[in-house]
C-alpha positions as CSV (number, residue, x, y, z in Angstrom):
1,M,7.8,-2.1,18.9
2,D,4.5,-1.7,20.9
3,N,2.4,-4.6,23.0
4,I,-1.4,-4.5,23.1
5,K,-1.5,-4.2,26.8
6,T,0.6,-1.1,26.3
7,I,-1.3,0.4,23.1
8,P,-4.2,2.8,25.8
9,A,-1.1,4.3,27.8
10,K,0.5,5.5,24.2
11,L,-3.2,6.7,23.7
12,K,-3.1,8.6,26.5
13,R,0.1,10.3,25.4
14,L,-1.1,11.0,22.0
15,K,-3.8,12.8,23.0
16,V,-5.7,12.3,19.8
17,S,-9.3,11.0,21.2
18,K,-11.1,9.5,23.9
19,S,-13.2,7.4,21.9
20,F,-11.7,5.2,19.2
21,A,-13.3,2.8,16.5
22,I,-11.9,-0.4,16.2
23,I,-11.4,-1.4,12.7
24,T,-10.4,-5.1,12.0
25,D,-10.9,-8.3,10.1
26,S,-12.6,-10.9,11.0
27,K,-9.6,-13.3,11.1
28,V,-8.0,-10.4,13.4
29,K,-10.8,-9.9,15.7
30,K,-10.8,-13.3,16.6
31,L,-6.9,-13.5,17.6
32,Y,-7.0,-9.3,18.7
33,G,-9.9,-7.4,18.7
34,G,-10.9,-8.7,21.9
35,K,-8.1,-8.1,23.5
36,L,-7.7,-4.7,22.5
37,L,-11.2,-3.6,23.1
38,W,-11.1,-4.9,26.9
39,N,-7.7,-2.9,27.6
40,L,-9.2,0.0,25.9
41,R,-12.4,0.1,27.8
42,K,-10.1,-1.0,31.1
43,A,-8.4,2.1,30.5
44,G,-11.2,4.1,30.4
45,F,-11.8,5.3,27.0
46,K,-14.8,5.1,25.0
47,A,-14.6,1.7,22.0
48,E,-16.4,-0.3,19.9
49,L,-14.9,-3.1,17.5
50,F,-16.0,-2.9,13.9
51,S,-14.8,-5.9,11.4
52,F,-15.4,-7.1,7.5
53,P,-15.1,-10.6,6.0
54,H,-11.4,-11.0,6.1
55,G,-9.8,-11.0,2.6
56,E,-9.0,-8.2,-0.6
57,K,-12.8,-9.0,-1.7
58,S,-14.0,-7.1,1.1
59,K,-12.1,-3.9,0.1
60,N,-14.9,-2.3,-1.7
61,L,-17.0,0.8,-1.4
62,Q,-19.8,-0.7,0.1
63,T,-17.8,-2.3,2.8
64,I,-17.2,1.4,3.3
65,E,-20.3,2.1,3.4
66,R,-21.9,-0.6,6.1
67,L,-19.1,0.2,8.4
68,A,-19.5,4.3,8.2
69,N,-22.9,3.5,8.8
70,Q,-22.4,1.1,11.8
71,M,-19.9,4.5,13.2
72,V,-22.8,7.0,13.1
73,E,-25.1,4.4,14.9
74,A,-22.6,3.8,17.7
75,D,-22.8,7.4,18.3
76,F,-18.9,8.2,16.9
77,D,-18.2,11.6,15.5
78,R,-16.0,14.1,14.8
79,S,-13.8,13.7,17.8
80,S,-13.9,10.2,17.7
81,C,-10.8,8.2,16.3
82,V,-10.2,5.0,14.0
83,L,-7.8,2.4,15.3
84,A,-6.6,0.1,12.4
85,L,-6.0,-3.4,13.8
86,G,-5.0,-5.6,10.6
87,G,-3.0,-6.4,7.5
88,G,-2.7,-4.0,4.3
89,V,-6.8,-4.1,3.4
90,V,-7.6,-3.3,7.0
91,G,-5.1,-0.1,7.2
92,D,-6.3,0.8,3.3
93,M,-10.1,0.7,4.4
94,A,-9.5,2.3,8.3
95,G,-7.3,4.8,6.9
96,L,-10.2,5.9,3.9
97,I,-13.2,5.4,6.8
98,A,-11.0,7.8,8.5
99,S,-10.0,10.7,6.0
100,T,-13.9,10.7,5.3
101,F,-15.9,10.1,7.9
102,M,-17.6,13.3,9.4
103,R,-15.5,14.7,6.5
104,G,-12.4,13.5,8.0
105,I,-11.0,12.6,11.5
106,P,-7.2,11.1,13.4
107,Y,-6.9,7.2,13.1
108,V,-3.7,5.0,14.0
109,Q,-2.3,1.8,12.5
110,I,-1.6,-0.9,14.6
111,P,-0.6,-3.6,11.8
112,T,-0.5,-7.2,12.7
113,T,1.1,-8.7,9.3
114,L,4.5,-7.9,7.8
115,V,3.6,-6.3,5.1
116,A,1.6,-3.6,6.9
117,M,4.2,-3.6,8.8
118,T,7.1,-2.8,6.8
119,D,5.3,-0.7,3.8
120,S,1.5,0.1,4.0
121,A,0.7,1.0,7.5
122,T,3.3,4.0,6.9
123,G,2.9,6.5,4.3
124,G,-0.9,7.7,4.1
125,K,-2.1,5.9,1.6
126,T,-5.4,4.9,2.0
127,G,-8.2,3.3,-0.6
128,V,-10.3,0.2,-2.1
129,N,-10.6,-1.2,-5.2
130,L,-13.0,-0.3,-8.2
131,K,-14.3,-3.3,-10.6
132,A,-11.4,-1.5,-13.0
133,G,-8.4,-1.8,-10.8
134,K,-6.9,-1.4,-7.3
135,N,-7.2,1.0,-4.9
136,L,-8.2,3.9,-7.8
137,F,-10.8,5.4,-5.1
138,G,-8.7,6.5,-2.2
139,T,-7.2,9.8,-0.2
140,F,-3.8,10.3,1.5
141,H,-4.3,11.0,5.1
142,Q,-1.4,10.1,7.4
143,P,-2.4,8.2,10.6
144,S,-1.2,9.7,13.9
145,A,0.9,7.3,15.0
146,V,1.8,3.5,14.1
147,F,2.5,1.1,16.6
148,I,4.6,-2.1,15.4
149,D,4.5,-5.0,17.4
150,P,6.6,-8.1,16.0
151,H,5.1,-10.1,18.1
152,F,1.6,-10.2,16.1
153,L,4.0,-11.9,13.8
154,K,3.8,-15.6,15.3
155,T,0.3,-16.1,14.6
156,L,0.6,-15.6,11.0
157,P,1.5,-18.7,8.3
158,V,4.9,-19.0,7.0
159,K,3.0,-17.9,3.5
160,Q,2.0,-14.9,4.9
161,I,5.8,-13.5,6.1
162,R,7.2,-14.5,2.4
163,N,4.2,-12.0,1.6
164,G,5.8,-9.6,3.6
165,L,9.4,-9.9,2.4
166,A,8.3,-9.5,-0.8
167,E,7.7,-5.8,0.2
168,A,11.2,-5.6,2.3
169,I,12.7,-6.3,-1.0
170,K,11.7,-4.4,-3.2
171,C,13.3,-1.6,-0.7
172,G,16.1,-3.0,-0.8
173,V,16.2,-2.7,-4.5
174,I,15.3,0.4,-4.9
175,R,16.9,2.2,-2.3
176,D,19.1,-0.1,0.2
177,E,21.9,-2.6,-1.6
178,K,22.7,-3.0,2.2
179,L,19.5,-4.5,3.3
180,F,19.2,-6.2,0.6
181,A,22.4,-8.3,1.0
182,F,21.3,-8.7,4.5
183,I,18.0,-10.2,3.3
184,E,19.9,-13.1,1.5
185,K,22.1,-13.4,3.9
186,N,19.7,-14.3,6.6
187,I,16.8,-15.0,4.7
188,E,16.4,-18.6,6.8
189,K,16.0,-16.4,10.2
190,L,13.8,-14.4,8.3
191,L,11.7,-17.1,7.7
192,K,11.8,-18.4,11.1
193,L,11.3,-15.0,12.1
194,E,14.6,-14.6,14.6
195,P,13.3,-11.2,16.2
196,K,16.8,-9.6,15.9
197,A,16.4,-10.3,12.1
198,I,12.9,-9.0,11.5
199,K,13.2,-5.7,13.4
200,H,16.2,-5.0,11.8
201,I,14.5,-5.3,8.5
202,I,11.1,-3.9,9.7
203,E,13.1,-0.5,11.0
204,E,15.4,-0.1,7.4
205,C,11.3,-0.2,5.4
206,V,10.0,1.9,7.6
207,K,12.8,4.8,7.5
208,I,13.0,4.5,3.9
209,K,9.3,5.2,3.5
210,V,9.1,8.3,6.2
211,E,12.2,9.7,3.7
212,I,10.7,9.2,0.6
213,V,7.2,10.2,1.9
214,K,8.7,13.4,3.6
215,K,9.8,14.5,0.3
216,D,6.7,13.5,-1.6
217,E,4.2,12.9,0.2
218,K,1.6,12.8,-2.5
219,E,3.7,10.9,-5.0
220,M,4.2,13.8,-7.8
221,G,7.7,12.5,-8.3
222,L,10.0,10.8,-6.0
223,R,7.3,8.5,-4.0
224,R,6.7,7.0,-7.5
225,I,9.9,4.7,-6.8
226,L,7.8,2.7,-4.0
227,N,5.6,1.0,-6.9
228,Y,8.8,-0.9,-8.2
229,G,6.6,-4.3,-9.2
230,H,3.5,-3.1,-7.8
231,T,2.8,-1.6,-11.8
232,F,2.7,-5.5,-13.4
233,G,1.9,-6.8,-10.1
234,H,-1.5,-5.2,-9.4
235,V,-2.7,-6.3,-13.0
236,L,-2.3,-9.7,-11.9
237,E,-3.6,-9.4,-8.5
238,K,-6.8,-8.4,-10.2
239,R,-6.5,-11.0,-12.6
240,S,-6.4,-13.7,-10.5
241,D,-9.8,-12.5,-8.4
242,Y,-7.5,-11.0,-5.9
243,T,-6.5,-14.9,-4.5
244,L,-3.1,-14.2,-5.3
245,L,-1.6,-12.4,-2.3
246,H,-0.3,-9.3,-2.8
247,G,3.5,-9.7,-1.8
248,F,3.4,-13.0,-4.7
249,A,2.3,-10.7,-7.2
250,I,4.5,-7.9,-6.4
251,S,7.6,-10.7,-6.8
252,L,6.3,-11.1,-10.3
253,G,5.8,-7.9,-10.9
254,M,9.2,-7.1,-10.1
255,V,10.5,-10.0,-12.1
256,L,8.6,-8.1,-15.2
257,A,9.9,-4.7,-14.5
258,N,13.3,-6.0,-14.0
259,Q,13.4,-7.8,-18.0
260,K,12.2,-4.7,-19.1
261,A,14.9,-2.9,-17.6
262,V,17.3,-5.7,-19.4
263,E,15.7,-4.8,-22.7
264,L,16.4,-1.4,-22.4
265,G,19.4,-1.5,-21.2
266,L,19.1,-0.1,-17.9
267,L,19.6,-3.3,-15.9
268,K,22.5,-6.1,-16.0
269,K,21.1,-9.5,-16.4
270,P,23.4,-10.7,-12.8
271,D,21.9,-8.5,-11.0
272,A,18.7,-9.1,-12.4
273,E,19.4,-12.4,-11.9
274,R,20.6,-12.0,-8.5
275,I,16.7,-10.8,-7.4
276,K,14.9,-13.2,-9.0
277,N,17.2,-15.7,-6.8
278,L,16.8,-14.0,-3.9
279,L,13.0,-14.1,-4.4
280,K,13.0,-17.7,-5.6
281,A,14.5,-18.2,-2.3
282,T,12.4,-17.1,0.0
283,G,9.4,-19.1,-1.5
284,L,8.1,-16.7,-3.9
285,P,6.8,-16.7,-7.1
286,V,9.2,-15.8,-10.4
287,Y,7.5,-17.1,-13.3
288,V,4.5,-15.6,-15.4
289,M,2.1,-17.2,-18.0
290,H,0.8,-14.6,-19.0
291,K,2.6,-11.2,-19.2
292,P,0.5,-8.2,-18.8
293,T,0.2,-6.0,-21.8
294,L,0.2,-1.8,-22.4
295,K,-3.2,-2.0,-22.2
296,D,-3.6,-4.5,-19.5
297,L,-1.4,-1.4,-17.8
298,S,-3.8,1.8,-19.2
299,H,-6.1,1.7,-15.8
300,D,-2.6,2.2,-13.6
301,K,-3.0,5.2,-11.2
302,K,0.5,5.7,-12.4
303,M,-1.3,7.1,-15.4
304,Y,-0.5,10.4,-16.5
305,K,-1.4,11.7,-20.4
306,N,-1.0,8.7,-21.7
307,F,2.1,7.7,-20.4
308,I,2.3,5.0,-17.7
309,H,5.5,5.3,-15.4
310,L,7.5,2.1,-14.8
311,I,9.7,2.1,-11.9
312,L,12.7,0.0,-13.1
313,P,16.3,-0.7,-11.4
314,T,19.6,0.5,-12.6
315,K,21.0,-1.7,-10.1
316,I,20.5,-3.3,-6.6
317,G,19.5,-0.1,-4.8
318,K,19.3,2.5,-7.4
319,I,16.1,3.1,-9.3
320,T,14.6,5.2,-12.2
321,I,11.3,5.9,-13.1
322,H,11.0,5.6,-17.3
323,K,7.9,6.6,-19.0
324,E,6.1,4.7,-21.5
325,L,3.9,5.6,-23.9
326,L,0.5,3.4,-24.4
327,D,0.0,4.1,-27.3
328,A,-1.3,0.5,-27.8
329,R,-4.8,1.5,-25.6
């Protein structure tokens, strides 16, 4: 695990660049941006800090263009490197800038939220939202490194810890019943950020994602299983105008996916209830007022030749990819 003071030394060993553009949001800038900037400059690096207003509403092409122009004005070039300091929104946007700035430069992820540590900082997905839906404009661009320090989590409200635990629960359902059982048994410790428990779930989630991404980087098959809960969840996020936290939307998406799996005879009701009960115990929502329709799903990235790929559990730790024809479009 990496402390902010040790990051300059790690970057020197990485030998990725001597020029760093730190990209962050307005909240993380106040907490950690100045500290990282000072440490980098003290170590002899060229470093500048660029930020945007906190929240999903900033995750658009207009923000990307503004940040890229600022980097050009600050004399960053193809020898530079982007540092993504923040949560999932920061990581997605900083990665997209890195993948396209001067036709592509390296970047390093420094996640500060549990969502980013357990999921989004690893795997190389970048992107922004379009009016039509979430993450519809982006690239695959692998980070040169991911520096994870759970101490960042201490400044987060418990709501954000619940937000990140949704992704950890997802990992347990799709790949590891033991991880799921660990979260069940230790949910109170996790909500209180007990160090050993938090470290364990972060490490296990990263292992699961790395294993999957190594086999299918560009999401042509196996990697689709990481979207469990996301197909429905992204619709709910957009419907809320992105006021619904990502993990909360994914919790509802998992419940809806489980309902579909039970209807198709793929998942037994006791397993669906067990997942639902853990989500409730975590403090995540499990009841949806208006269920997304097939038409709502038609703008999802996982559409292919009029089929939507639904990621449905068959039991805890096992998943299947179910193709559904969207003839109702």
